[in-house]
C-alpha positions in Angstrom: 124.5 79.7 -236.8 123.1 82.6 -239.0 119.3 82.6 -239.2 116.9 84.8 -241.1 113.6 85.7 -239.5 110.7 86.9 -241.6 107.4 88.3 -240.3 104.4 89.9 -242.1 101.9 91.0 -239.5 98.3 92.0 -239.2 99.1 95.7 -240.0 99.9 94.6 -243.6 102.6 97.2 -243.9 105.5 95.1 -245.1 107.9 92.3 -244.4 110.0 92.6 -241.2 113.3 90.8 -241.7 116.3 90.1 -239.5 119.6 88.3 -239.9 120.7 87.1 -236.5 123.6 85.1 -235.2 122.6 82.4 -232.6 125.3 80.5 -230.7 124.4 77.5 -228.5 122.2 74.4 -228.5 120.3 75.1 -225.3 118.2 77.9 -224.1 120.3 78.5 -220.9 123.5 79.0 -223.0 122.0 80.7 -226.0 123.8 83.9 -227.1 122.4 86.1 -229.9 123.6 89.1 -232.0 121.5 91.1 -234.4 123.5 91.3 -237.6 121.1 93.3 -239.7 117.4 94.0 -239.9 114.9 96.2 -241.7 111.3 96.4 -243.0 110.6 95.9 -246.7 107.4 97.9 -247.2 104.6 96.5 -249.4 103.7 98.7 -252.3 100.1 99.5 -252.7 99.3 96.7 -255.2 100.9 94.1 -252.9 99.0 95.4 -249.9 95.7 95.5 -251.8 96.2 91.9 -253.0 96.7 90.7 -249.4 93.9 92.8 -248.0 91.4 91.7 -250.7 92.4 88.1 -250.3 91.8 88.2 -246.6 88.4 89.8 -246.9 87.0 88.3 -250.1 89.5 85.8 -251.5 88.4 82.6 -253.1 90.5 79.6 -253.8 92.2 81.2 -256.9 93.1 84.4 -255.1 94.5 82.6 -252.0 96.5 80.2 -254.2 98.0 83.1 -256.2 98.8 85.0 -253.0 100.5 82.0 -251.4 102.9 81.8 -254.3 103.4 85.5 -254.6 104.2 85.9 -250.9 106.8 83.2 -251.2 108.5 85.2 -253.9 108.3 88.4 -251.8 109.8 86.7 -248.8 112.6 85.3 -251.0 113.3 88.8 -252.4 113.4 90.2 -248.9 115.8 87.5 -247.7 118.2 88.0 -250.6 118.2 91.8 -250.2 118.7 91.5 -246.4 121.8 89.3 -246.9 123.2 91.5 -249.6 122.8 94.6 -247.4 124.6 92.8 -244.6 127.4 91.5 -246.9 126.6 87.9 -245.9 126.4 85.3 -248.7 123.1 83.4 -248.7 125.1 80.2 -248.5 126.1 81.1 -244.9 122.5 81.2 -243.7 121.7 78.0 -241.8 117.9 78.4 -242.0 115.1 80.9 -242.7 112.3 81.1 -240.2 109.2 82.5 -242.0 106.0 83.2 -240.1 104.1 84.0 -243.3 101.0 86.2 -243.5 98.0 85.3 -241.4 94.9 85.0 -243.5 92.6 83.5 -241.0 92.9 82.7 -237.3 90.1 80.9 -235.4 90.7 80.2 -231.7 89.3 77.0 -230.2 86.0 76.9 -228.5 84.6 74.3 -226.1 82.8 72.8 -229.0 85.4 72.9 -231.7 89.2 72.9 -232.1 90.9 76.0 -233.5 92.2 76.6 -237.1 94.8 78.9 -238.4 96.2 79.7 -241.9 99.4 81.6 -242.8 100.3 81.9 -246.4 103.7 82.4 -248.0 104.9 79.2 -249.9 108.0 77.9 -248.1 108.9 75.7 -251.1 109.2 78.9 -253.2 111.3 80.6 -250.5 113.6 77.6 -250.3 113.9 77.3 -254.1 114.7 80.9 -254.6 117.2 81.3 -251.8 118.6 77.8 -251.7 118.3 77.7 -247.9 116.2 75.5 -245.7 113.0 77.0 -244.4 111.0 76.5 -241.2 107.4 77.8 -241.6 103.8 77.1 -240.4 104.7 77.6 -236.8 101.2 78.0 -235.4 99.5 74.8 -236.8 101.2 72.3 -234.4 100.1 74.3 -231.3 96.6 74.5 -232.7 96.6 70.7 -233.4 97.5 70.2 -229.8 94.5 72.0 -228.6 96.1 75.4 -228.2 95.3 78.9 -229.5 98.3 78.9 -231.8 99.1 82.3 -230.4 100.9 84.1 -229.0 104.1 82.2 -229.9 106.6 85.0 -229.2 106.4 84.5 -225.4 108.7 81.5 -225.4 111.3 83.7 -227.1 110.6 86.5 -224.7 111.3 84.2 -221.7 114.5 82.9 -223.3 116.0 86.2 -224.5 114.5 88.9 -222.3 114.1 87.7 -218.7 115.8 90.1 -216.4 117.3 89.5 -213.0 115.2 90.7 -210.0 112.4 92.3 -212.0 109.2 91.1 -213.7 108.6 92.5 -217.2 105.4 93.0 -219.2 106.6 92.9 -222.8 103.7 94.6 -224.8 103.6 94.2 -228.5 101.6 96.9 -230.4 101.0 95.4 -233.8 97.8 95.1 -235.7 96.7 93.2 -232.7 98.2 93.8 -229.2 99.6 91.0 -227.1 101.6 90.9 -223.9 104.1 88.5 -222.3 104.6 88.6 -218.5 108.1 87.4 -217.9 109.0 86.6 -214.3 112.5 87.5 -213.0 115.3 85.3 -214.2 115.4 82.2 -212.0 111.8 82.5 -210.9 110.1 79.1 -211.3 106.8 80.6 -212.3 105.9 80.2 -216.0 105.4 83.2 -218.2 101.8 84.3 -218.9 100.9 85.7 -222.3 97.8 86.5 -224.3 96.3 88.9 -226.9 94.9 92.0 -225.1 92.8 92.9 -228.2 93.2 95.4 -231.0 96.5 97.2 -231.4 96.7 99.4 -234.6 94.2 97.5 -236.8 91.1 99.5 -235.9 92.9 102.8 -235.9 94.4 102.1 -239.3 91.0 101.0 -240.7 89.3 104.2 -239.5 92.0 106.3 -241.2 91.6 104.5 -244.5 87.8 104.9 -244.4 88.1 108.6 -243.4 90.5 109.4 -246.2 89.1 107.1 -248.9 92.3 105.1 -248.8 94.7 108.0 -249.3 96.2 107.4 -245.8 96.7 104.1 -244.0 97.6 105.1 -240.5 97.6 108.0 -238.0 101.2 109.3 -237.9 102.3 109.8 -234.3 98.6 109.7 -233.3 98.2 113.3 -234.4 94.6 112.7 -235.6 93.6 111.1 -232.3 95.2 113.9 -230.4 92.9 116.4 -232.1 89.8 114.3 -231.3 87.6 113.8 -228.2 87.0 110.4 -226.7 83.3 109.4 -226.9 83.0 107.8 -223.5 79.6 106.2 -224.2 80.9 104.6 -227.4 84.1 103.6 -225.6 82.1 101.9 -222.8 80.1 100.0 -225.4 83.2 98.8 -227.2 84.8 97.7 -224.0 81.8 95.4 -223.3 83.0 93.2 -226.2 83.2 89.7 -224.7 86.8 89.2 -225.8 88.0 91.7 -223.2 86.5 89.8 -220.3 87.6 86.4 -221.5 90.4 85.0 -219.3 93.7 83.8 -220.8 94.7 81.8 -222.7 93.1 83.8 -225.6 94.0 85.1 -229.0 92.3 87.3 -231.6 92.8 88.8 -235.0 91.3 90.8 -237.9 88.4 88.3 -238.0 87.2 90.0 -234.8 89.0 93.4 -234.7 89.5 94.3 -238.4 88.1 96.6 -241.0 84.6 95.0 -241.0 84.4 95.9 -237.3 85.1 99.6 -238.1 82.8 99.6 -241.1 79.9 98.3 -238.9 80.8 100.9 -236.3 80.8 103.7 -238.9 77.5 102.5 -240.3 75.9 102.9 -236.9 77.8 106.0 -235.7 77.6 107.9 -239.0 80.5 110.4 -238.8 79.7 113.4 -240.9 82.7 115.8 -240.8 86.4 115.9 -240.0 85.8 116.4 -236.3 83.6 113.3 -236.1 86.3 111.2 -237.7 89.0 112.6 -235.3 86.7 111.8 -232.4 86.4 108.2 -233.7 90.2 108.0 -234.0 90.6 109.3 -230.4 88.0 106.7 -229.2 89.6 103.8 -231.0 93.1 104.8 -229.8 91.7 104.9 -226.2 90.1 101.5 -226.8 93.5 100.0 -227.4 95.1 101.7 -224.4 92.2 101.0 -222.1 91.9 97.4 -223.1 95.6 96.9 -222.4 95.5 98.6 -219.0 92.4 96.7 -218.0 94.0 93.4 -219.0 97.0 94.3 -216.8 94.8 95.1 -213.8 92.8 91.8 -214.2 95.6 89.3 -214.9 99.1 90.7 -214.6 99.0 93.0 -211.6 98.3 90.0 -209.2 101.6 88.5 -210.5 103.6 91.6 -210.0 105.1 93.9 -212.6 108.2 96.0 -212.3 108.4 97.5 -215.8 106.5 97.6 -219.1 108.3 97.4 -222.4 106.6 98.5 -225.6 107.5 97.1 -229.1 105.8 96.9 -232.5 104.6 99.6 -234.9 102.3 101.2 -232.3 105.2 102.6 -230.4 105.4 105.3 -233.1 101.9 106.5 -232.1 102.8 109.1 -229.6 99.2 109.5 -228.4 98.8 105.8 -227.8 102.1 105.7 -226.0 101.3 108.6 -223.8 97.9 107.1 -222.9 99.5 103.9 -221.9 102.0 105.7 -219.7 99.2 107.5 -218.0 97.0 104.5 -217.5 99.8 102.3 -216.3 101.4 104.8 -213.9 103.4 104.5 -211.7 104.9 101.6 -213.7 107.8 102.7 -215.9 106.9 102.3 -219.6 109.9 102.0 -221.9 110.5 101.4 -225.6 111.9 98.1 -226.4 114.8 99.3 -228.6 116.1 101.2 -225.6 116.5 98.0 -223.4 116.2 94.9 -225.5 118.8 95.3 -228.2 116.4 95.1 -231.2 114.5 97.8 -233.0 110.8 98.1 -232.0 109.5 97.0 -235.4 111.7 93.9 -235.7 111.2 92.1 -232.4 108.7 89.6 -233.8 110.9 88.8 -236.8 113.7 88.1 -234.3 111.3 85.8 -232.5 110.6 83.7 -235.6 114.3 83.4 -236.3 114.8 82.0 -232.8 111.8 79.7 -233.2 113.4 78.4 -236.4 116.6 77.8 -234.4 114.6 75.9 -231.8 113.1 73.7 -234.6 116.5 72.9 -236.0 118.1 72.0 -232.6 115.0 70.0 -231.7 113.5 72.1 -228.9 109.8 72.5 -228.1 109.0 76.2 -228.4 105.4 76.8 -227.4 104.2 77.8 -223.9 101.2 75.8 -222.9 100.6 78.3 -220.2 100.1 80.9 -222.9 98.3 79.0 -225.6 96.5 76.3 -223.7 98.0 73.5 -225.8 98.1 70.0 -224.3 101.9 70.2 -223.8 105.2 71.5 -225.2 105.6 71.0 -229.0 108.3 71.4 -231.6 106.9 74.1 -233.9 107.0 74.5 -237.6 107.4 72.4 -240.7 110.8 72.0 -242.4 111.4 72.5 -246.1 114.9 71.6 -247.3 117.0 74.0 -249.3 118.8 73.4 -252.6 122.3 71.9 -252.4 123.6 75.1 -253.9 122.0 78.5 -253.9 120.6 79.5 -257.3 122.0 82.6 -259.1 118.8 84.6 -258.7 120.4 87.7 -257.1 122.4 85.7 -254.4 125.6 87.3 -253.5 
């Protein structure tokens, strides 16, 4: 079957979209082929609408964003299929992660809560195709973190014979999946390691008054000096010492975190800001390396594979290579068959396939849920695709 996967992540940079062909009804016989994929960047108005709704949105703003995201996801789906030369009518299902607005992991006193926006009814109406969305809520309802969900797909698609892999995603948040060698009976282990790009991006925005949104190739961080005292204080954040299963988001490591840091640290000139960028980049690298030492090294790791937008940050990548040596650190697009920026969109296409064929697709070992669950909610498509730009 042909499946579209859509992902809008915590970096708020756009909609990652893939069209993938999936053949098979079971995980052990599943074959896949990436037909087409690309990122549809948000314009500044779209990005600001999402950002403001996350930080300050009331009921009206969140309601409006829910509908607008549905339209944007539909536009991306139509454009993706047109570019691939594939009629929308041939798409069996669309898997849409949506845009995370709030994610609250469970505590001993209270169950978790999670909210992703992007109206699946709008997406189904505009494309005519059935939609699977709201993947995280079922795992949360079962007592889990609701994240990370990609590890089930990592184990199905990317297990390798005779070697254990650490698949490290560098998105707004950073998360890792430890995948045992193919045939090894041990379950995968996965968790969020902490911030990925989110703190770096927020610092760049504050430093430039919003004129820039990221640190291209980590050039700013490369010109700065790590403040070891500040770094040590940041690494004392309790999230880093918390054992898996665990998840986090912008609620913990987002722009307010950096604003509070800037208020205390008071950077005065360009070099101070560059030093802050260097320190926040090192925080991402060091928190990942520390997590590996605590929880993955005892399991055995043969190679590390990096994906997500953070792979384009050369300074971050080089620091990970140095901190994880002698482990080989490779880019995902070199070995996995999917571009670095599109791996999570591929994952939600596969999770939609799992919903359609009736397979549970969470990993209780990763999320802490009470057991395996079939993820997502299904919205039927129209009998015939509407004429709104469909090929």
